[in-house]
DOLODREN-945266 format. One record per residue (C-alpha): residue in three letters; residue number from 1; x, y, z. Coordinates in Angstrom, 1 decimal. Layout:
BEGIN
+--------+-----+--------+--------+--------+
: residu : num :      X :      Y :      Z :
+--------+-----+--------+--------+--------+
:    ALA : NUM :      X :      Y :      Z :
...
+--------+-----+--------+--------+--------+
***
This chain:
BEGIN
+--------+-----+--------+--------+--------+
: residu : num :      X :      Y :      Z :
+--------+-----+--------+--------+--------+
:    MET :   1 :  187.2 :   31.8 :  332.2 :
:    PHE :   2 :  193.2 :   38.1 :  336.4 :
:    ILE :   3 :  195.9 :   40.4 :  336.3 :
:    LYS :   4 :  197.7 :   42.7 :  338.2 :
:    HIS :   5 :  195.2 :   45.9 :  337.9 :
:    ARG :   6 :  194.4 :   45.1 :  341.4 :
:    SER :   7 :  192.5 :   48.5 :  341.9 :
:    LEU :   8 :  189.9 :   47.6 :  339.1 :
:    PRO :   9 :  186.7 :   46.1 :  340.6 :
:    ALA :  10 :  186.6 :   44.0 :  337.3 :
:    LEU :  11 :  189.5 :   41.6 :  339.6 :
:    LEU :  12 :  187.0 :   40.4 :  341.4 :
:    VAL :  13 :  184.9 :   39.2 :  338.4 :
:    GLY :  14 :  184.7 :   36.3 :  335.6 :
:    LEU :  15 :  187.2 :   33.4 :  335.6 :
:    GLY :  16 :  190.1 :   35.7 :  336.3 :
:    VAL :  17 :  191.5 :   36.9 :  332.9 :
:    ILE :  18 :  192.0 :   40.4 :  332.5 :
:    THR :  19 :  194.9 :   40.8 :  331.3 :
:    SER :  20 :  196.4 :   43.1 :  328.4 :
:    GLY :  21 :  198.7 :   40.6 :  327.0 :
:    PHE :  22 :  199.5 :   36.4 :  327.1 :
:    THR :  23 :  202.4 :   34.4 :  325.9 :
:    LEU :  24 :  201.3 :   31.1 :  324.9 :
:    ILE :  25 :  203.1 :   28.5 :  326.8 :
:    SER :  26 :  203.6 :   25.4 :  325.1 :
:    GLN :  27 :  202.0 :   21.7 :  325.4 :
:    LYS :  28 :  202.6 :   20.0 :  328.3 :
:    PRO :  29 :  203.3 :   16.4 :  328.3 :
:    ALA :  30 :  199.4 :   14.5 :  327.9 :
:    VAL :  31 :  198.4 :   13.3 :  331.3 :
:    ALA :  32 :  195.4 :   12.8 :  332.8 :
:    GLN :  33 :  195.7 :   14.5 :  335.5 :
:    TYR :  34 :  198.1 :   17.8 :  335.6 :
:    PRO :  35 :  200.6 :   18.3 :  338.5 :
:    ASN :  36 :  199.2 :   21.2 :  341.0 :
:    GLN :  37 :  202.0 :   23.5 :  340.2 :
:    TYR :  38 :  199.5 :   26.2 :  340.9 :
:    PRO :  39 :  198.3 :   27.1 :  344.3 :
:    LEU :  40 :  195.3 :   25.0 :  344.6 :
:    PHE :  41 :  192.1 :   26.5 :  344.9 :
:    TYR :  42 :  190.5 :   25.7 :  348.3 :
:    ASP :  43 :  187.0 :   25.0 :  346.7 :
:    LEU :  44 :  188.0 :   22.5 :  344.2 :
:    GLN :  45 :  188.6 :   19.6 :  345.9 :
:    GLU :  46 :  185.6 :   17.9 :  345.0 :
:    ASN :  47 :  184.6 :   19.6 :  342.2 :
:    TRP :  48 :  184.2 :   17.7 :  338.6 :
:    ALA :  49 :  186.7 :   20.0 :  336.5 :
:    ASN :  50 :  189.5 :   20.5 :  339.3 :
:    SER :  51 :  192.1 :   19.2 :  336.5 :
:    CYS :  52 :  190.6 :   21.4 :  333.8 :
:    ILE :  53 :  190.9 :   24.1 :  336.1 :
:    VAL :  54 :  194.3 :   23.6 :  337.4 :
:    LYS :  55 :  195.5 :   23.2 :  334.0 :
:    LEU :  56 :  194.3 :   26.6 :  332.6 :
:    ALA :  57 :  195.6 :   28.1 :  335.6 :
:    ASN :  58 :  199.4 :   26.5 :  335.1 :
:    GLN :  59 :  198.7 :   28.1 :  331.7 :
:    GLY :  60 :  197.8 :   31.6 :  332.9 :
:    ILE :  61 :  194.4 :   31.7 :  331.6 :
:    ILE :  62 :  192.9 :   31.4 :  334.7 :
:    ASN :  63 :  192.9 :   33.1 :  338.0 :
:    GLY :  64 :  191.4 :   32.5 :  340.6 :
:    TYR :  65 :  190.2 :   35.3 :  344.3 :
:    PRO :  66 :  192.3 :   36.5 :  346.6 :
:    ASP :  67 :  190.7 :   34.3 :  349.5 :
:    GLY :  68 :  192.3 :   31.2 :  347.6 :
:    SER :  69 :  188.4 :   30.3 :  346.1 :
:    PHE :  70 :  188.3 :   30.0 :  342.6 :
:    ARG :  71 :  184.0 :   29.8 :  342.8 :
:    PRO :  72 :  183.4 :   27.4 :  339.8 :
:    MET :  73 :  179.6 :   27.6 :  340.4 :
:    MET :  74 :  179.6 :   30.9 :  340.1 :
:    TYR :  75 :  178.3 :   32.7 :  336.2 :
:    ILE :  76 :  180.4 :   34.9 :  334.2 :
:    ASN :  77 :  179.1 :   37.5 :  332.1 :
:    ARG :  78 :  179.7 :   38.9 :  328.4 :
:    ALA :  79 :  183.0 :   40.8 :  329.2 :
:    GLU :  80 :  184.4 :   38.6 :  331.0 :
:    PHE :  81 :  183.9 :   35.7 :  328.4 :
:    ALA :  82 :  185.7 :   38.4 :  326.0 :
:    ALA :  83 :  189.0 :   38.4 :  328.0 :
:    ILE :  84 :  189.0 :   34.4 :  328.7 :
:    VAL :  85 :  188.9 :   34.0 :  324.7 :
:    GLY :  86 :  191.7 :   36.8 :  324.4 :
:    LYS :  87 :  193.6 :   34.7 :  326.5 :
:    ALA :  88 :  193.1 :   31.5 :  325.6 :
:    PHE :  89 :  193.4 :   32.1 :  321.9 :
:    PRO :  90 :  195.8 :   35.0 :  321.0 :
:    GLN :  91 :  196.8 :   33.4 :  317.8 :
:    ILE :  92 :  193.3 :   33.9 :  316.0 :
:    PRO :  93 :  193.5 :   36.6 :  313.6 :
:    ARG :  94 :  191.4 :   39.6 :  313.4 :
:    THR :  95 :  188.8 :   39.4 :  310.7 :
:    ARG :  96 :  186.6 :   42.2 :  311.4 :
:    ARG :  97 :  187.1 :   45.9 :  311.5 :
:    ARG :  98 :  186.8 :   47.2 :  315.0 :
:    VAL :  99 :  183.5 :   48.3 :  316.2 :
:    GLU : 100 :  182.7 :   50.8 :  319.2 :
:    PHE : 101 :  179.9 :   49.7 :  320.9 :
:    ARG : 102 :  177.4 :   52.2 :  323.2 :
:    ASP : 103 :  177.6 :   50.7 :  326.2 :
:    VAL : 104 :  181.6 :   49.6 :  326.6 :
:    HIS : 105 :  183.2 :   52.9 :  327.0 :
:    VAL : 106 :  187.4 :   53.8 :  326.7 :
:    TYR : 107 :  187.8 :   53.6 :  330.1 :
:    ASP : 108 :  186.4 :   50.1 :  330.9 :
:    TRP : 109 :  188.2 :   47.2 :  331.9 :
:    ALA : 110 :  187.4 :   45.4 :  329.2 :
:    TYR : 111 :  187.3 :   47.6 :  327.1 :
:    ASN : 112 :  189.4 :   46.4 :  324.3 :
:    HIS : 113 :  189.3 :   42.8 :  325.7 :
:    ILE : 114 :  185.8 :   43.0 :  323.7 :
:    ALA : 115 :  187.1 :   45.2 :  320.5 :
:    GLU : 116 :  189.1 :   42.3 :  320.1 :
:    ALA : 117 :  186.5 :   39.1 :  321.0 :
:    TYR : 118 :  184.5 :   41.0 :  318.2 :
:    GLN : 119 :  187.4 :   41.6 :  315.6 :
:    ARG : 120 :  188.1 :   37.8 :  316.0 :
:    ASN : 121 :  184.7 :   36.7 :  315.4 :
:    PHE : 122 :  184.0 :   35.3 :  318.8 :
:    LEU : 123 :  181.6 :   37.6 :  320.3 :
:    SER : 124 :  178.7 :   39.9 :  318.0 :
:    GLY : 125 :  176.5 :   42.4 :  319.4 :
:    TYR : 126 :  173.1 :   43.3 :  319.5 :
:    PRO : 127 :  170.7 :   45.4 :  317.4 :
:    GLY : 128 :  171.4 :   49.2 :  318.0 :
:    ARG : 129 :  175.5 :   49.1 :  318.9 :
:    VAL : 130 :  175.6 :   47.3 :  321.7 :
:    PHE : 131 :  177.4 :   44.6 :  323.4 :
:    LYS : 132 :  175.8 :   44.5 :  326.9 :
:    PRO : 133 :  179.2 :   43.7 :  328.4 :
:    ASN : 134 :  177.2 :   42.6 :  332.3 :
:    GLN : 135 :  174.6 :   40.0 :  330.3 :
:    ARG : 136 :  175.5 :   36.9 :  331.7 :
:    ILE : 137 :  176.2 :   34.2 :  329.3 :
:    THR : 138 :  174.4 :   30.7 :  328.8 :
:    ARG : 139 :  176.1 :   27.7 :  327.6 :
:    SER : 140 :  174.7 :   27.6 :  323.9 :
:    GLN : 141 :  176.2 :   31.1 :  323.9 :
:    VAL : 142 :  179.8 :   29.8 :  325.1 :
:    LEU : 143 :  179.6 :   26.8 :  322.5 :
:    VAL : 144 :  178.8 :   29.5 :  319.8 :
:    ALA : 145 :  181.4 :   31.8 :  320.5 :
:    LEU : 146 :  183.8 :   29.3 :  320.3 :
:    ALA : 147 :  182.7 :   27.4 :  317.5 :
:    SER : 148 :  182.8 :   30.8 :  315.4 :
:    GLY : 149 :  186.0 :   32.1 :  316.7 :
:    LEU : 150 :  187.5 :   29.1 :  316.1 :
:    ASN : 151 :  186.0 :   28.6 :  312.6 :
:    TYR : 152 :  184.3 :   25.4 :  313.0 :
:    SER : 153 :  181.3 :   24.0 :  310.5 :
:    PRO : 154 :  179.2 :   21.1 :  311.2 :
:    SER : 155 :  180.2 :   18.3 :  308.6 :
:    ARG : 156 :  177.4 :   16.2 :  309.1 :
:    ASN : 157 :  173.7 :   16.5 :  308.8 :
:    VAL : 158 :  172.9 :   19.4 :  311.8 :
:    ALA : 159 :  169.3 :   17.8 :  313.5 :
:    SER : 160 :  170.9 :   14.3 :  313.6 :
:    THR : 161 :  173.9 :   15.5 :  315.5 :
:    LEU : 162 :  172.0 :   17.4 :  317.9 :
:    LYS : 163 :  169.0 :   14.9 :  318.2 :
:    THR : 164 :  171.7 :   11.9 :  318.7 :
:    ASN : 165 :  173.3 :   13.4 :  321.4 :
:    PHE : 166 :  171.3 :   15.9 :  323.5 :
:    ALA : 167 :  168.0 :   14.6 :  325.1 :
:    ASP : 168 :  167.2 :   18.0 :  324.9 :
:    ALA : 169 :  168.0 :   19.0 :  321.5 :
:    ASN : 170 :  164.7 :   21.2 :  321.3 :
:    LYS : 171 :  165.2 :   23.4 :  323.6 :
:    ILE : 172 :  168.6 :   24.6 :  321.3 :
:    PRO : 173 :  168.3 :   28.2 :  319.7 :
:    ARG : 174 :  167.6 :   27.9 :  316.0 :
:    TYR : 175 :  170.6 :   30.4 :  315.7 :
:    ALA : 176 :  172.8 :   28.3 :  317.9 :
:    GLN : 177 :  172.5 :   24.9 :  316.3 :
:    SER : 178 :  175.0 :   24.7 :  313.2 :
:    LYS : 179 :  177.5 :   25.7 :  315.4 :
:    ILE : 180 :  176.8 :   23.7 :  318.4 :
:    ALA : 181 :  176.6 :   20.7 :  316.2 :
:    ALA : 182 :  180.1 :   21.8 :  315.2 :
:    ALA : 183 :  181.3 :   22.2 :  318.7 :
:    THR : 184 :  179.9 :   18.7 :  318.9 :
:    GLU : 185 :  181.5 :   17.1 :  316.4 :
:    ARG : 186 :  184.9 :   18.3 :  317.6 :
:    SER : 187 :  183.9 :   16.9 :  321.4 :
:    ILE : 188 :  184.1 :   20.5 :  322.6 :
:    VAL : 189 :  180.6 :   19.9 :  324.7 :
:    VAL : 190 :  181.0 :   19.0 :  328.4 :
:    ASN : 191 :  177.8 :   18.2 :  330.0 :
:    TYR : 192 :  177.7 :   17.6 :  333.5 :
:    PRO : 193 :  176.4 :   16.2 :  335.7 :
:    ASP : 194 :  174.8 :   14.3 :  333.1 :
:    VAL : 195 :  175.8 :   13.8 :  329.6 :
:    ARG : 196 :  172.8 :   13.8 :  327.8 :
:    PHE : 197 :  171.3 :   17.1 :  328.8 :
:    LEU : 198 :  172.9 :   19.9 :  326.9 :
:    HIS : 199 :  170.9 :   22.1 :  329.1 :
:    PRO : 200 :  171.7 :   25.2 :  326.5 :
:    ASN : 201 :  169.6 :   27.9 :  327.9 :
:    LYS : 202 :  171.5 :   27.7 :  331.5 :
:    GLN : 203 :  173.6 :   30.9 :  332.3 :
:    ALA : 204 :  177.4 :   28.9 :  332.2 :
:    THR : 205 :  179.1 :   28.5 :  335.5 :
:    ARG : 206 :  183.3 :   29.1 :  336.0 :
:    ALA : 207 :  183.6 :   25.6 :  335.9 :
:    GLU : 208 :  181.7 :   25.0 :  333.0 :
:    VAL : 209 :  183.5 :   27.5 :  331.0 :
:    ALA : 210 :  186.9 :   26.3 :  332.2 :
:    ALA : 211 :  185.6 :   23.0 :  330.9 :
:    PHE : 212 :  184.8 :   23.9 :  326.8 :
:    LEU : 213 :  187.7 :   25.8 :  326.8 :
:    CYS : 214 :  190.2 :   22.5 :  328.3 :
:    GLN : 215 :  188.8 :   20.5 :  325.3 :
:    ALA : 216 :  188.8 :   23.3 :  322.5 :
:    LEU : 217 :  192.6 :   23.9 :  324.0 :
:    ALA : 218 :  193.1 :   20.0 :  323.8 :
:    THR : 219 :  195.4 :   18.7 :  320.7 :
:    PRO : 220 :  194.5 :   15.4 :  319.4 :
:    ASN : 221 :  197.3 :   13.6 :  321.1 :
:    GLU : 222 :  196.3 :   14.9 :  324.7 :
:    ALA : 223 :  194.9 :   13.1 :  326.8 :
:    SER : 224 :  192.2 :   14.8 :  328.1 :
:    VAL : 225 :  191.9 :   16.1 :  331.8 :
:    ILE : 226 :  187.6 :   16.3 :  331.9 :
:    PRO : 227 :  186.4 :   12.7 :  333.1 :
:    GLN : 228 :  185.7 :   11.4 :  329.8 :
:    GLN : 229 :  181.9 :   10.4 :  330.9 :
:    TYR : 230 :  181.1 :   13.7 :  331.0 :
:    ILE : 231 :  182.4 :   14.8 :  327.2 :
:    VAL : 232 :  179.7 :   14.6 :  324.6 :
:    ASN : 233 :  180.4 :   12.9 :  321.2 :
:    ASN : 234 :  184.0 :   11.4 :  323.1 :
:    PRO : 235 :  185.4 :    8.9 :  320.4 :
:    MET : 236 :  185.7 :    6.5 :  323.3 :
:    PHE : 237 :  182.3 :    6.1 :  324.2 :
:    LEU : 238 :  181.2 :    6.4 :  320.3 :
:    THR : 239 :  179.8 :    3.0 :  320.0 :
:    ALA : 240 :  177.9 :    3.0 :  323.4 :
:    GLN : 241 :  175.6 :    6.3 :  321.9 :
:    LYS : 242 :  172.2 :    6.2 :  322.2 :
:    SER : 243 :  169.5 :    8.4 :  319.7 :
:    PHE : 244 :  167.5 :   10.8 :  321.8 :
:    ALA : 245 :  165.1 :   11.8 :  318.8 :
:    HIS : 246 :  161.6 :   11.6 :  319.5 :
+--------+-----+--------+--------+--------+
***
């Protein structure tokens, strides 16, 4: 957080996004709850991100499993995330040359998705020209990827933004601080169940990635499909924010 390559084992992983192409669908009217035009996943009835997941499914960005489940608490890996951003942001231009990673082969299901995610600056590799496609992605890595690919930069003091919004700001990796601050300013960060805790090094679940995507894709005048109390730096609650600096 796929398509019709049913023979591929990767169909049963990730957020269901292994399509080779995606046509951007026009935004629907701003509403707090999206109508369930997509068959409701049976395991989302009580999930906090239900409306967001249904919205993305209606737009063809994410998919579920053959048994009718979405499995919101499952983790995703770097290859799966590469496929997700390719479908969510097909309009982002390629700004880097293609790299052939040593651990990503032309016959791998995510080969082109990984190449495009790299070229669009959403994801990078590791020393030795490796990508680690099966490595699970963390919450901080997802936010850094989105802020990087969408070219977000912080406009305020990074340390102040992080300490004001996150009780566990001291756990944010140094490399991620600037981009997470930028994502925070854009209200992309969603923390469930406690908005004060980012849990930056926790592996990201399918529901969490969907929530970040819903915030990143939302237009300025569009009502959020994420429960307001979980959105960090939510303009509706700015006056109620407290500083957690120590």
